[in-house]
N, C-alpha and C positions, 0 to 999 in steps of 0.2 A: 825324251821330252824336248830336248833342244831342236831335234828335227821337226816335231809338231808345231812348235812355236815358229820355226822358220817358214813351214808350209803356210801357216795362217798369215804371217806377214807377207808372204809372196802373193797369196790370194787378194788381200787388201790392195797390195801395190799394184797388182795387174787388174783391178776393177772387175773381178769375176762376179762379185755380187750384182753389179748393174747388167751383166749379160744374163744372169739367172732370172732377174726381174723381167727383162725384156722377153725372154723365152716363155716364162710363165704367162705373161700377158698375151703374147701371140698364141699360145696354146689355148688359153681361154677363148679367144676370138674364133679360132678354128672350131672348137667344140660348139660354139653357138651357132655357127653356120651349118655345121653337120646336123645339129638338133632341128633346126629350121627345115633343112632339106628333108630330113627323115620324116618329119611330120607332114610336109607337103606332098611328098611322093609316096607316103605310106611304106617307108623302107622297114625292113625287119628289125627287131630289137637288138641285134648284134652290131648294127651300123655305128652307133656312137662308141661302144666299147672297143670296136676294131681300130677306130680313129685314135682313141686314147692309147691303145697298144703301140701305134706308130709313132705318137708323140713321146712315149716313155722310152722307146728305142732311140730316138733322135737326141734325147737330153744329154746323155754322156758324150756323144760325138760333138755336139755343139759346145759342151763345156771344155772338152779336151782341145778342140780347135781354138777357143779363145785363149786358153792357157799358153799354147805354143805360139799363137800369133801375137799375143801381147808381148811374149818374150823376144820375138824377133823384130817387133816394131814395124813390120810390113804387113800389108794386106794380102800380099802374095809372097808364099815362102820361097826365099831364094838362098840356097846354102852359101854361107860365107866361106872364105879361103881358109879361115882358122877353125872350121867345125871340128868338134872334138872327135867325132866318129862318123862313119857312113850311115849308121842306123838313125842317128838323130836327124841327118839330112833328109833321109827318106820320110821320117815323120813330118818334117817341114814341108815336104812336097805333097804329102798325102792329106794332112789336116790343114786345109786351106778354106777360106770362106767360099770361094767359088765352088769347091767340091761339096761344101755343106749345103749350099743353095741347090745344087744339082739333086742332092739326096732328098731335100725337102720336095722338090717338083716331082721326083719319082714316087715318094710316099703318097702325095696327093694323087697322082695318076693311078697308083695301085688302088687307092681307096675308091676313086671315082669309077675305075673299071669293074671292080667287084660290084659296086652298088648298080651300075648299069647293066651288068650282067644278070643280077638278081631281078632288077626291075622288068627286064625283057623276057626272062625265062622262068624265074623261080617263084613269082607271086601265086597266092591261093586263088583259085577261080572266082571266089566270092568277094575278094578284095579288089574290085574294079575301080572305075573312075567315081563311084558312089561315095568312096571314103573321102576322096579329095573334095567332092561337092559338099559333103557333110562338114568339112572344115569351114565352109563359108557360111553355114547356117548359124546365125547368132542373133538373138538367143534360140536355143532349141532344147527339146526335151528328148532324152534317150530312153525308151522302154526297154528294160533289160529282161532276158529270159526269166520266166517265173519259176520259182522252186515249187514243186508239186509233191503231194502225198497221196498215195493210193494208185495201185496199178492202172486202174481205169482212166486215170488222169495224166498218165505219163506223156502223152501226145500234146498236152496243153502247154508245156514249158515254153517252146518256141512258137507254137501257134498263137498264143496270146499276144506276143510281140507284134505279129502281123495284124491281128484283129484290132488291137488297141491303137496301133499306128493309123490304121484306116479311119478310125473314129476321131483321133486327136488332130491329124494334120489339117492345117489351113482353118481351124475353128477360132474365129475371132482374131486372126493374125498369128496364132500359135503355129510354131513349126516343130513337127516331130521328125526325128532323125530315121532315115529309111532303114527298114529292118535288116537288109543285106549288109549295110554298113555296121550296124550294131553287132550282128552275129559273127561277121568276120573278125572284128576285134575281140568278141567273146572267145572264139575258137583259138586265138593266139594266147590268151591268158588263162583259160579255164579248160583243164582236161576233161575229155568227155566222161559224163557220169558223175562229175564232182560238182559240189556247190561252191560258190565264190563267197569270200567273205566281203564285207562292206567296202573295205579299202580297194579290193580287186574290182568290184562291181563299179565303183566310181571311176576307177582308172579306165575301165571300158568305155563308160559314157563320156569321159574326157577325150579319149582317143577318137571317138565317133564324132566329135564335134559338138557334144552336147553341154549346154551350161546347167541343165537340170537333168536329174535321173529319177526314174520311177522303178523302185525295187519291189517286186510283187510276189505273191504266193498264191497257190490255188490249193484248197484243202477240201477233202471229201468229208461230209459230216452225216454219214449215213444216206438219208434220202435228199440231202441238200448239198450244195456246193457253196463255199465261201471263197470269194476273190478279194484280196485285200493288198494293201501295200503302202509304201511310204515315198513321199516326194523328198528329194535331197537337192540342195544347191551344191554342185560338184566342187566347186572351190570353197574349201572350209568344211565340207561335209555337214553343212547345217540342214537340219530337219525343217521342211516347210509345212508338213502336215500328213496325217494318215487318213486313208480312205477304205471303206469296206462295203461290200454288197453281198447279200445271201440270196439264194434261189434254187430253183429246180435244176438238176444237172441236164435236163433235156432242153433248157432254154439259155444256153450259154451265150448266144447272140445278144438276147435281151440283157443279160448280166454285164456283158461287155459294154453295151450301151450305157447302162447305169453307172458302171465304173468309169467310163469316159467322162460322163457328166460330173462325177464327183472330182476327178482329177482336174478338170477344167476349173470347177469352183476353187479348189485349193489353190491352183495357180493364180486365179483371180484375186484371192486375198492378198497375194504378195505383188500384184501389178505386173504380171508377166505379159510381154507383148502389148497389146492394145487394151488390156483388161483394166487398166488403171481408171478408177473412178466407177467401175461397174459394181453394183451390188449383187454379185453372183449368188451370195447365200440366200437371196430372195427368189432366185430363179428356180422355182419349184417345178421341175419337169424331169421326167425319166427318159425323155426322147432326145437323143443327141442331134437328130435332124431339127427339132424345134429349138434347141439351145443354139445350134449353129446359126440358124436363121435369125434368131433373136440377137445374138451378138453382132451379126452383120448389121441388122437394123439399128442397134445401139451406137455402133460407130458412125453410121450415117447421121444418126440423131444428134451426136455429140458435135459432128461438123457443122450442123445446120442444114444438112441435105434432106429435108423432111420429105420430099416427094420421092426420094430413093428409099428412105426409111420405111415408109408405109407398106410397100409390097413385101419387104423383108419380114416385118412384124406380122403381116397377114399369112405368109408362108409358115411362120413359127406356129400361128394358131391353127392352121390347116394340119399340121403335123400332130399338135396337141391342143385340142379345143379348150381344155381346161387350164391353160398356161396363163395364169392370172397376170403375171407381170408383162407378158407380151401384149395382152389386151389393154393394160394401163398405159404402156408407152404408145400403143397404136392411137389411143385417144389423145395423148399429148401431141403426137406428130400431126394428127388430123387437125387439132386445134390451131397449131402454127401454120399449117399448109392451106387449109380450106376455110378458116375463119368461120366455121359452122359450129356454134355452141351446142346445138342439139345433137350433132354427130359426136361431138366430144363427150357430152354428158352420157350418151348411150354406151360408149365404151368404158367410161369410168364405172358406171353402174354395173356393167358386166363384170368388170374386174373385181369390184367389191363383192359381188355375189360369188365369184370364183374362189375368193379367199386370199386376199393380199396379206403380206406380212404387216405388222402394227405400224411400221415407219411409213410404208407406201399408203396404208389405209388412211392415215392422218393427212397426207398430201392430197390423195384423191378426194377426200371429203372437203378438204379446204378449197380445192379448185371447183367442185361441184357447187359449193355454196357460193363462192364469189362470182361464178357465172350467173348466178341469180341475184347478185347484188348483196349478198349476205357475208357477214364476216363472223359467222358462229364459230369457226375454227381458230380464230385469231389468237385467243388466249393460249390455246394448245400449241400453236405454232411458235409464239414468244417463249413459252416455257421450254419447248423443244430445243430451240436454238441456244437457250441458256444452258441447257444440260449437254448440248452437243454443238459447241461453238465452231467446230471445224467441218461441219457438214454443210457443204456449199449448196446442196439442193434444198436443204431446209430453209437457208437464207434467201434463196431464190423464191421459194414459194411465199414466204413471208412478204418479201417485196412485191411480188406479183399481186398478191391479194390486196396490198394496201393501195397500189397505184391504180387498180382496176375498181376496187369497191370501197376503199377506205374512206372515200369522200362522204359516204353515208354516215360514218360513225367516229372517224378519228380526225381531230382538229388539225393535226400535223401530219396528215396522211401522206402528202407528197414527199417531204423531207425524210420522214422515217422510212417510206418505201425506198426512196433512192439510196439511203445508207445501207439497207439490207441488200439491195441489188449489187451495190459496189462491193459489199462483203463477199457475195458469191463470186463475183468476177475475181476479186483478190485471190480467193482460194483456188479457183479453177478458171484460169483466163482463156483457155482454149476450148471451153465448152460453149459452143456457139449460142444455145438458147439464153445463156445467162448474159451475153454481151448485147443482146438485141435491145432491150429496154434502156440500158444506160446510153447506148449510142443514140436512140430516139431522143432522149432527154437532152443530150449533148447537142443535137442537131437543132431541136426546136428552140433551145435557149441560145443558140449561137456560140457555144463553149467549144471553141476549136481546140483549145489545149486538152480538154477532156476526150474530145473525139480521137485526137491524134494519138493519145495515150492508150486508149482502149484498142484501137486498131494495131498499134505496134505491139502490145502485149499479146493479142490474139495471134498475129503474124509470127511472134517468136516461137509459138507452140505449133501453129499450123501454116508455117511458111510455104507459099506456093500453092495452097489449097484453092478450091474454087471460091469459097467465101472470103479468103485473104485478098484474092484478087478483086472481088466485088467490093470489099471494104475500100481499097485503095482507089477504084474507079469512083466510088461515090465521094470520097474524101477529095480527090482532085477536082471534081465538078463543084462540090459544095463550097470549096474555099479557093477556086480559081487558081489552082496550082499550074505553073507553067508546063507545057508539053502534055496537057491532058488530052484524052481521047476525044475525037469529034463526038458530038452529042449522039448522033445516030448509032455510031459504033458502041458508045457507052451504054445506050439503051438496050442494044442487042446482047451485050455482055451481061448486063443485069437481068434481062428477061430470060436468060438461059437457066437461072436458078429459081424462077417461079416465087413461091410464097415468101421466101426469106427476103428476097430483093423488095418485093412489095411492102413488107413491114417497115423497111428502112425509107424507102422513097416516099411514103405517105407522110413521113416526118421532116423531109428535106425542105430546104428553103430555095433550092434551085428549080425554078418553075419551068425552065426550058427542058431540063432533063426529065422532070417529073411528067410532063405533057408527052415527050417522046416515048417514055416507058409505058404510059397508059394507052397511047395510040397504037403501040406495038402490040399490047394485050388485046385491044380491040380488033386489030387485024387477024389475030389468030382465033379469037372466040366469036367474032361477028357481032359482039355486044359492047357498047360503051359503058364503062363502070361509072357508078354515081360519083367516085372520087374525081374522075375527070371532069364531069359536069358541074360539080359543086365545090369540092375541096380546092381543086386547082384555081378556079377563079377568085377564091377567097384568099389565096397566097398573097397576090399583089393587088387585089381590088380591080380585077379585069372583067367587068361585068359583061362586056360584049362576048366573051368566051362562053359564059353561061348560056346567053340566049342562042349562041351558035350551036352548042352541044344539045340543048333541049329540042332544037328543030331537027337534029340528026335522027334518021329513021333507026339507027343502030341502038338508040337509047330506048329500053322497053317502056311502054306506056305508064306502068306504075312509077317507075323512076322519073319519067318524063314530067309527071305532076309532083312528085316529091321533091325533086331537085330545085325548082323555083319557089316552092312554098317554104322549104327549110330556109332558103336565102331570104325570104320575106321575114321569117321568124327572127333571123340573125339581124335584121335591121336594114336590109338592102331595098332600094326602091324598086320592087318588082310590080308591074302593072297588073290590074285585073284582067286585061285583055289577054296577057300572056298566059295567065293562070287557066282562064276560061278555055283557051285553045288547048292547053295541055289536058284539062279535065275532059274535054269533048273527045280526046283521043283514047281514053280509057274504055276498053271493050265492056259490053254489058255483063259478061260472066265474071269480069274482074273488078266490078263496081265497087266491092268492099275491100279490095286489096290495100288501098291507101286510105282506110277508114278514118284514122285519127286526123289526117291532114284535111280530108273532105269535110270532116265534121267541124274542124277549126276554122276552114275557109267559109263554110256556110254561116258561122257565127260572125266573121269578119264582115260578110255582106249583109248581116241583119236578117238572114233566112232562118228564123227559128224553126219553122215547120220542117225544113229540109234537114236541119240538125237532129230533130227527133226522129225523123224517118231513117237516118243513118244509124242512130242508137238502136232502133228497132231491128234493123238489119243485122247489127252486130249481135243483138241478143238471140235471135233466131239462129244465127251461125253457131253461137256458142251451145245453144240448146241442142242443136243437130249433132254437134261433135260429141257432147256429153252422152246422148242417146246412142251413138255409134260406138262409144268406148274409144274414141280417137284421142288419146291424151295430148298428142302434138298439136292437132288442130284446136283442141279445147283450150290449150295454153295460150296459142296465138289469138284466138277470139276473145278470151277473157282479158288479155292484155290490151287489145284495141278498145274494147268496150270501156274498161276502167280508165284508159287514158283519155278517151273522148269525154267521159264524164268529168275528169279532172279539168279538161279544157273548158267545159261548160262553167264550172265553178269560177275559174280565172276570168272568163268573159263577163261574169256578173259581178266581178270585183271582190269576190270572196277569196282573197289571196292566201290567208292563213289555211283555210280549209283545202284550197288547190294544192298548196305546198304539202300538206299532210297526205292528200291523195296521190300525189306524184311519188313522194318518198315511200309510201306504202308498197308501191310496185316494185321498188329496190332493183331497178334495171338501169345500168349506166348507158342510156340512149341519148344521143346528141340532142334532139329536140327537147326532151325532158330536162337535161342539164341546163340548157339555155333558158328555158322558161323558169326554172328554179332560180337561177342566177339573177335574172331580171326582176323577179317578184321580190327576192330578198333586197335587191337594191331599191325598189320602189317603196318597200316597207321601212327603209333606213336600217337595214341590217347588213352592214358592209362586210362583216367577217364571214357571214354565210355566203354572201354573194361572191367573195374572193374565192372561197373553197370550190364553188361550181365554175366559175370562169377559168380557174386554173386547169380544169379538165381539157380546156380546148388548147392549151400550150404545154401539154405534157402527154405522157404515154397513155393517159386514160381516155383520150379522145382524139378528134381530128385536129390537124394543125390549122387553126383558124386565127391569124394575127389580128383580126377585128376584135378578138377578146381582149387585147391589150388596151384598147380605147376604154372599155367598160371597167377593166381592172383599175385603170388610172382614176376613174370617177369613184370606184368603191374605196381605193386607198385615200382619195381626197376626203371622202365621208369620214374615214377612220382617223383622219389627221396624220397618216404616214406620208409625209411629204416627199421624201426621198424615193419611196417605193412608187408613189404616183408619177414622179418625173421619169423614172425608169420605165414605167409601163407606157406613158404617152410617147416617150422617145422611141421605144421600140415599135410602136404602131406608126409613127411618122417614117421611120426607117424603112419599113416593109411596104407601106402603102403610099409612099411619096409620089409615086408615078402612077396612082390609080386612075381609072377612067374618069372623065370629067363629071359624070353623074355621082361619083362617090367622093369627089374633092370636098364638098362640105364637111364630111366626117373627118377628113384629115385636117381641115382648118380648125375644127373643134379642138384637136389634140395640140395643134400649134398654138392656139390661143391659151390653152391650159398651161403649156410650157411657158408662154410668155408671162402668164399670171404667177406661176410658182417659181420662175427663174430657171436659168440653164441647168443642164444636168450636172455640171462640174461645180455648182456652187455649194 
């Protein structure tokens, strides 16, 4: 007992516990390095145990060396003159730290040599560089060999791995692990003819580089075959969902397609890859080709790349014409890209007829209605967001309906609509369609803080994407950020993204960039857009630009007359001579194309007979379309006729009747909005006038700063002095350098500010 106590005392005295701790820590580091190398180089399973074996052999040698060297007090053993024996001296010379280091180096070389030898000559032919590549795939799904029942299905075990891989790989950003990689790992862990338990199967998936695993089975059910399986998250063995398809054994390819679709849907529910935000449960198609194209289109749609999304959705419909969700999304993408309500309605109607799920049916009907100026789905949308407060798309459709058609029915349409849109962005800031309207509102209101916040939030999710770069170009031009791109280069950058850029540019205050952008479009299309002829001159009150573009032969005749006449409606001093010249350029076959404006101009000039003749032309056109069963032409002719009749009521001073006639059309069209606002103002109904004038300084209409002058008058009528000051000041700020012919309007606003007092009072 005394000898044991003496030994323990000696160990403590010589700090052998410290040596033991250092060795244990060093051994742990070595094993970590070995494990990393084994995974990267696909070394065999004995690589790590062999390293542990060498470390165990080294442990007693290091411990003995420490015991002897602590006793001598020297790092190098030198036998003293009074050594008790020759044997002890030999131990001092053998058990030195130098020899221990050489032994460690030798052990490392031994392990490395064995590993290199195996890597060069001993690997399985199937475990090639695929395995190393698979380790880089993250996240990825590994399809494991199916368990099969029935002799006639024995060949399907590994065959389904290849088939399902082909259908899953690169669908919507999904990465499937290559079959050779998976099968190589399977052969190492599962004996031929044996079934693997779940733990082993997930080990195979992990070793193959998969974060997710699909464990499936193929069962013969008499005259039918059932393919089913379960998706797992490898780490933690969490179940993500079960899928199953049944069918004829002679149509295995079709069954695999269906199974792949179900696997993609299951992964989509947990947001794998780029699936986050996709409602894959609604993607009712059995075609993997259609689903793949749909997911590609959905990815482009989320980024705001609508022109790229359209052909992807069209490809999905080519593969499966009954794919309702692809038809629905195509309609939305067309709406953003082409601004063609008739085309959008056509796709929405086709999607509804094909059978959309209940959620998408609500959204499609809501959009179909507010394109016609109706809010018949508003109550259902409000109820839906109350029941599903985290559904970003529902909030978006509510806000979109309000800012486009809410003016007809909702007193606080703009503020409620903006709150709904902001909620959609809050829930999904990287979904480009949700960001567009809030950005437009920020631009037209001059709210730079809101614009910067929206752009930064989008950029945090879509950093470096085309629309992220587009946002930053617009921001730098809109707010004069130092080192902004030259205007021509900025216009080229914006023009490359087509429809999305146009949506934002029409709301910007930067006249120089807007003009460069529209001129770039005119060069590519050969036609001048009405926005260049009309909206741009109204930005800063540059009437000379309007007359310049009206004379440009690239402006089609119908718009050549509409542009100056709408400017006259807005209150600009447009001469009869300019309008007569524009009217004379209308070709005979297009004489009724601008029917409403021709009718209104005839009344302006006191030409009642001409007005009645135009009404007759419009009636004949409507009757012809009705007889031909052409619903599109019938709708256009009816709209022009009813609008022209309402203009007649307004000209006769029957303002209440004219207001009712315009509102019955329920179409958010700029001239209608302006006429309605002016009539309400003339009738002493400022609240109603404000609602309509606001459509010209919000996303519901064009950006016409001239509306601020009339908003100021309406707020004065209402007795809202602060709001009147703000409106007048906004008008003076934007039109301060207007052309000389328009300065009297600016002076009216300055006089009002003098009367009401400065803005800061």
